[in-house]
C-alpha positions in Angstrom: -76.4 -94.3 114.1 -72.8 -94.9 112.9 -70.4 -92.0 112.8 -70.2 -90.2 109.4 -66.6 -91.2 108.7 -67.6 -94.8 108.4 -69.9 -94.0 105.6 -72.2 -96.7 104.3 -71.0 -98.3 101.0 -73.5 -96.5 98.8 -72.3 -93.1 100.2 -68.8 -94.1 99.4 -69.2 -95.1 95.8 -68.6 -91.6 94.6 -64.9 -90.6 94.9 -64.0 -87.0 94.8 -60.6 -87.2 93.2 -60.7 -83.7 91.9 -61.0 -82.6 95.6 -58.0 -84.8 96.5 -55.9 -83.1 93.8 -57.2 -79.6 94.8 -56.0 -80.3 98.3 -52.7 -81.6 97.0 -52.1 -78.3 95.3 -52.8 -76.7 98.6 -50.4 -79.0 100.4 -47.8 -78.1 97.8 -48.1 -74.4 98.4 -48.2 -74.9 102.2 -45.0 -76.9 102.4 -43.3 -74.7 99.8 -44.2 -71.7 102.0 -43.1 -73.4 105.2 -39.6 -74.2 103.9 -39.1 -71.2 101.5 -37.0 -69.3 104.1 -34.4 -72.1 104.1 -32.9 -71.0 100.8 -33.5 -67.2 101.3 -32.2 -66.8 104.9 -29.3 -64.5 103.8 -31.3 -61.9 101.8 -34.1 -61.9 104.4 -31.6 -61.3 107.2 -29.8 -58.5 105.4 -33.1 -56.8 104.4 -34.7 -57.0 107.8 -31.4 -56.1 109.6 -31.3 -59.3 111.8 -28.9 -62.2 112.0 -29.5 -65.4 109.9 -30.2 -67.3 113.1 -33.1 -64.9 113.9 -34.4 -65.1 110.3 -34.3 -68.9 110.7 -36.6 -68.6 113.7 -39.3 -67.9 111.0 -39.3 -71.7 110.5 -39.3 -72.4 114.2 -42.4 -70.2 114.8 -44.4 -71.8 112.0 -43.6 -75.2 113.5 -44.7 -74.2 117.1 -48.0 -72.7 115.8 -48.6 -75.8 113.7 -48.3 -77.9 116.8 -50.7 -75.7 118.9 -53.2 -75.4 116.0 -53.2 -79.1 115.3 -54.0 -80.0 118.9 -56.8 -77.5 119.3 -58.4 -77.2 115.8 -61.0 -80.0 116.1 -62.2 -78.7 119.5 -62.1 -75.0 118.5 -63.8 -75.5 115.1 -66.6 -77.5 116.7 -69.3 -78.3 114.2 -68.1 -75.9 111.4 -68.5 -77.5 108.0 -65.0 -78.9 107.2 -65.1 -77.6 103.6 -65.3 -74.0 104.9 -62.6 -74.7 107.4 -60.2 -76.0 104.7 -61.1 -72.9 102.5 -60.4 -70.6 105.5 -56.9 -72.2 105.9 -56.2 -71.7 102.2 -57.1 -68.0 102.4 -54.9 -67.7 105.6 -52.0 -69.2 103.6 -52.4 -66.7 100.8 -52.7 -63.8 103.3 -49.5 -65.0 105.1 -47.6 -64.9 101.8 -48.6 -61.3 101.3 -47.7 -60.3 104.9 -44.3 -61.9 104.7 -43.6 -60.4 101.2 -44.5 -56.9 102.4 -43.0 -57.2 105.8 -41.5 -53.8 106.8 -39.9 -55.2 110.0 -38.8 -58.4 111.6 -41.9 -58.5 113.8 -44.2 -58.3 110.8 -42.2 -61.1 109.1 -42.7 -63.3 112.2 -46.4 -62.6 112.3 -46.6 -63.7 108.6 -44.7 -66.9 109.5 -46.9 -67.5 112.5 -50.0 -67.4 110.2 -48.6 -70.0 107.9 -48.0 -72.2 110.9 -51.7 -72.0 111.8 -52.6 -72.9 108.2 -50.2 -75.9 108.2 -51.4 -77.3 111.6 -55.0 -76.9 110.6 -54.7 -78.3 107.1 -52.5 -81.3 107.9 -54.4 -82.4 111.0 -57.6 -82.6 108.9 -55.9 -84.4 106.0 -56.6 -88.0 107.2 -60.2 -87.2 108.2 -60.8 -85.5 104.9 -59.3 -88.3 102.8 -61.7 -90.7 104.6 -64.6 -88.6 103.5 -63.5 -88.0 99.9 -62.8 -91.5 98.7 -63.9 -95.1 99.5 -62.2 -96.9 102.3 -59.9 -99.0 100.1 -58.6 -95.9 98.4 -57.7 -93.8 101.4 -54.0 -94.9 101.3 -53.8 -93.8 97.7 -55.5 -90.4 98.5 -53.0 -89.9 101.4 -50.1 -90.9 99.1 -51.3 -88.2 96.7 -51.3 -85.5 99.4 -47.9 -86.6 100.5 -46.8 -86.5 96.8 -47.6 -82.8 96.9 -45.6 -82.6 100.1 -42.6 -84.4 98.6 -42.7 -82.4 95.4 -42.7 -79.1 97.4 -39.7 -80.4 99.5 -37.9 -81.1 96.2 -38.8 -77.8 94.5 -38.9 -75.3 97.4 -35.2 -74.9 98.0 -33.8 -74.8 94.4 -36.8 -72.8 93.2 -36.6 -70.5 96.2 -32.9 -69.7 95.6 -33.4 -69.2 91.9 -36.4 -66.9 92.2 -34.7 -65.1 95.1 -31.7 -64.3 92.9 -34.0 -63.3 90.0 -36.9 -61.3 91.6 -35.7 -61.0 95.3 -37.0 -62.8 98.4 -40.2 -60.7 98.6 -41.1 -61.5 95.0 -40.5 -65.2 95.8 -43.1 -65.2 98.6 -45.5 -63.2 96.4 -45.3 -65.9 93.7 -47.0 -68.3 96.1 -50.1 -66.1 96.5 -51.7 -66.7 93.0 -51.1 -70.4 93.4 -52.9 -70.4 96.7 -55.8 -68.5 95.1 -56.0 -71.1 92.4 -56.1 -73.8 95.0 -58.8 -71.9 96.9 -61.1 -71.6 93.7 -60.5 -75.3 92.8 -61.4 -76.5 96.3 -64.6 -74.3 96.2 -65.8 -76.3 93.2 -64.4 -79.8 94.0 -64.8 -80.4 97.7 -68.2 -81.7 98.8 -69.9 -80.1 101.9 -68.5 -81.9 104.9 -70.8 -81.5 107.9 -69.5 -82.9 111.1 -71.9 -85.2 112.8 -72.3 -84.7 116.6 -72.0 -88.4 117.3 -68.4 -88.9 116.2 -67.3 -85.9 118.3 -66.8 -87.8 121.6 -65.8 -84.5 123.3 -62.7 -83.9 125.3 -59.3 -83.2 123.8 -57.2 -85.2 121.4 -55.1 -86.3 124.4 -57.9 -88.8 125.5 -56.7 -91.0 122.6 -53.5 -91.7 124.5 -55.6 -93.9 126.9 -55.7 -96.5 124.1 -52.4 -98.5 124.2 -52.2 -99.0 120.5 -52.5 -95.3 119.9 -49.9 -94.4 122.6 -47.3 -96.9 121.3 -48.0 -96.1 117.7 -47.5 -92.4 118.2 -44.3 -93.0 120.2 -43.0 -95.2 117.3 -43.9 -92.5 114.8 -42.3 -89.8 116.9 -39.0 -91.7 117.3 -39.0 -92.4 113.6 -39.2 -88.7 112.8 -36.6 -87.9 115.5 -34.2 -90.5 114.0 -34.8 -89.2 110.5 -34.3 -85.6 111.2 -31.4 -86.0 113.6 -29.4 -87.2 110.6 -31.1 -85.5 107.6 -30.9 -81.9 109.0 -27.1 -82.3 108.9 -26.7 -84.0 105.5 -25.4 -80.8 103.9 -22.5 -80.2 106.3 -21.7 -83.9 106.2 -21.5 -83.8 102.4 -19.4 -80.7 102.5 -16.9 -81.6 105.3 -16.8 -85.5 105.2 -17.5 -86.5 101.6 -16.1 -83.2 100.5 -18.3 -82.7 97.4 -18.2 -79.7 95.1 -21.3 -77.4 95.0 -22.6 -78.9 91.8 -22.4 -82.5 93.2 -24.0 -81.3 96.4 -27.0 -79.9 94.5 -27.2 -83.1 92.4 -27.2 -85.3 95.5 -29.9 -83.2 97.2 -31.9 -83.3 94.0 -31.5 -87.1 93.9 -32.8 -87.4 97.5 -35.8 -85.3 96.5 -36.6 -87.0 93.2 -36.2 -90.5 94.9 -38.6 -89.3 97.7 -41.2 -88.3 95.1 -40.9 -91.7 93.4 -41.2 -93.4 96.9 -44.5 -91.6 97.6 -45.8 -92.9 94.3 -44.8 -96.5 95.1 -45.6 -96.8 98.8 -49.4 -97.4 98.6 -48.9 -100.7 96.8 -46.4 -101.8 99.5 -48.8 -100.8 102.2 -51.6 -102.8 100.5 -49.3 -105.9 100.3 -48.1 -105.8 103.9 -49.1 -102.8 106.0 -47.1 -103.3 109.3 -44.1 -105.1 107.6 -43.6 -102.0 105.4 -43.9 -99.7 108.4 -41.3 -101.8 110.3 -39.0 -102.2 107.4 -38.6 -98.5 106.6 -36.9 -97.4 109.9 -34.8 -100.6 109.9 -33.5 -99.9 106.3 -32.8 -96.3 107.3 -30.8 -97.4 110.3 -28.7 -99.6 108.1 -28.1 -96.7 105.8 -27.1 -94.4 108.7 -24.6 -97.1 109.9 -23.2 -97.7 106.4 -22.7 -93.9 105.9 -20.5 -93.9 109.0 -18.3 -96.5 107.4 -18.2 -95.2 103.8 -18.8 -91.5 104.4 -15.7 -90.4 102.5 -16.6 -92.1 99.2 -19.1 -90.2 97.1 -19.9 -93.3 95.0 -21.2 -95.0 98.1 -22.8 -91.9 99.7 -24.8 -90.7 96.7 -26.8 -93.9 96.1 -27.2 -94.5 99.9 -28.7 -91.0 100.3 -30.9 -91.6 97.3 -32.2 -94.8 98.8 -32.7 -92.9 102.1 -34.8 -90.3 100.2 -36.9 -93.0 98.5 -38.0 -94.6 101.8 -37.9 -91.7 104.2 -40.1 -89.4 102.2 -42.7 -92.2 101.6 -42.9 -93.0 105.3 -45.4 -90.3 106.3 -48.0 -91.8 103.9 -47.7 -95.0 105.9 -48.2 -93.2 109.2 -51.2 -91.2 107.9 -52.7 -94.4 106.6 -52.2 -95.8 110.1 -54.2 -92.9 111.6 -57.0 -93.5 109.1 -57.0 -97.2 109.9 -56.6 -97.1 113.6 -59.0 -94.2 114.3 -61.6 -94.1 111.5 -64.1 -92.4 113.8 -61.5 -90.1 115.4 -59.4 -89.3 112.4 -59.5 -85.6 113.1 -58.3 -85.7 116.7 -55.8 -88.4 115.7 -54.6 -86.3 112.8 -54.1 -83.4 115.2 -52.0 -85.5 117.6 -50.1 -86.9 114.6 -49.1 -83.4 113.3 -48.1 -82.4 116.8 -46.0 -85.5 117.4 -44.3 -85.1 114.0 -43.5 -81.4 114.3 -42.3 -81.9 117.9 -40.1 -84.9 116.9 -38.6 -83.0 113.9 -37.7 -80.1 116.3 -36.3 -82.5 118.9 -34.4 -84.6 116.4 -32.7 -81.7 114.7 -31.8 -80.2 118.0 -30.3 -83.4 119.4 -28.5 -84.1 116.1 -27.1 -80.6 116.1 -25.8 -80.9 119.7 -24.0 -84.2 119.0 -22.8 -82.9 115.6 -21.2 -79.9 117.3 -19.8 -81.6 120.4 -18.9 -85.2 119.6 -18.6 -85.2 115.8 -20.8 -86.3 112.9 -20.3 -90.1 113.5 -22.2 -89.8 116.8 -25.0 -87.9 115.1 -25.4 -90.8 112.6 -25.2 -93.4 115.3 -27.8 -91.5 117.3 -30.1 -91.5 114.3 -29.4 -95.3 113.8 -30.3 -96.0 117.4 -33.5 -94.0 117.4 -34.6 -95.7 114.1 -34.0 -99.2 115.5 -36.1 -98.4 118.6 -38.8 -96.9 116.3 -38.9 -100.2 114.3 -39.3 -102.2 117.5 -42.1 -100.0 118.8 -43.8 -100.2 115.3 -43.7 -104.0 115.6 -45.2 -103.7 119.1 -48.0 -101.6 117.7 -48.8 -104.3 115.1 -49.0 -106.8 117.9 -51.3 -104.5 120.0 -53.5 -104.0 116.9 -54.0 -107.7 116.4 -54.8 -108.1 120.1 -57.4 -105.3 120.1 -59.2 -106.7 117.1 
């Protein structure tokens, strides 16, 4: 009896695209919720009588809980129908928005942020496994690109929309705005997602960590982790770099950040055709190109006419990269996509935290050039390990 995720062709003819788009709306609200505090730190801090640093821990705590949830969800949830699990995560997300918006104290605010972390970890770790079950095999990359499109769009919209709404209706109102959208996503998913029973045979027991015993998985996840570390060791400090090195005005800063976001959104729309044409060459080329950009920025960082298009190109390829890695999970672990997805979320969240911490330390102590060189080095190693992963894949087939 083959595992359910490798459905027989006649099962797979019917593609649930409406379900894919319902989940994409959900992803949009999730990511917007995750990063909303970035643009609202000052008013949150003033209102809750804490420092901006403490208010910013609201992003750290959601990251930590996303990691813990993603590693445990497929074991804890056992054989619960995955449709109900996704719906539960959507309700949790709406509830978290209400808790944060009505937070009377810093502690309540942090509890609300912890809840969104659980929803993020649960939802993302199941995304690859769900895509495999919603559309035919050859369209999985496209479905994952659509999910990531929701992610990219939220990344573009969250900060400017957050600061605009924050100024208009206050930070609490901004968080409340997310609740009706979450409810719409919930209702849409109710109607559009098919029942997704888990079959006992594909749950080979044990934790997600057992996947590390497979060389291709271990090397691939390491490559993926180093990629995200390299990306975020630089990207987290783009704003101070633009303000102090390139010395751009506020309006130019906003335009450049918007360019990065829009380019990223375009990148997620284009990537699935590149992955179809050459899967591993694309995955290797992305970090290499980003390493070149990081190096070039060190040389031309003072010239806005060089910096703006370089960062736009960075956005184009960096934002599209997760689609490639999620497709890799779906391809490499078709029968273990849930456990693999859990590990992937954990690796990505952990790498983002490590990358931005390392980048910050070098930025503060040895200057911005060393941060960019650090990013460049990490990305080159990531490209090498990705190439190694492709070799291991060919050997294991």
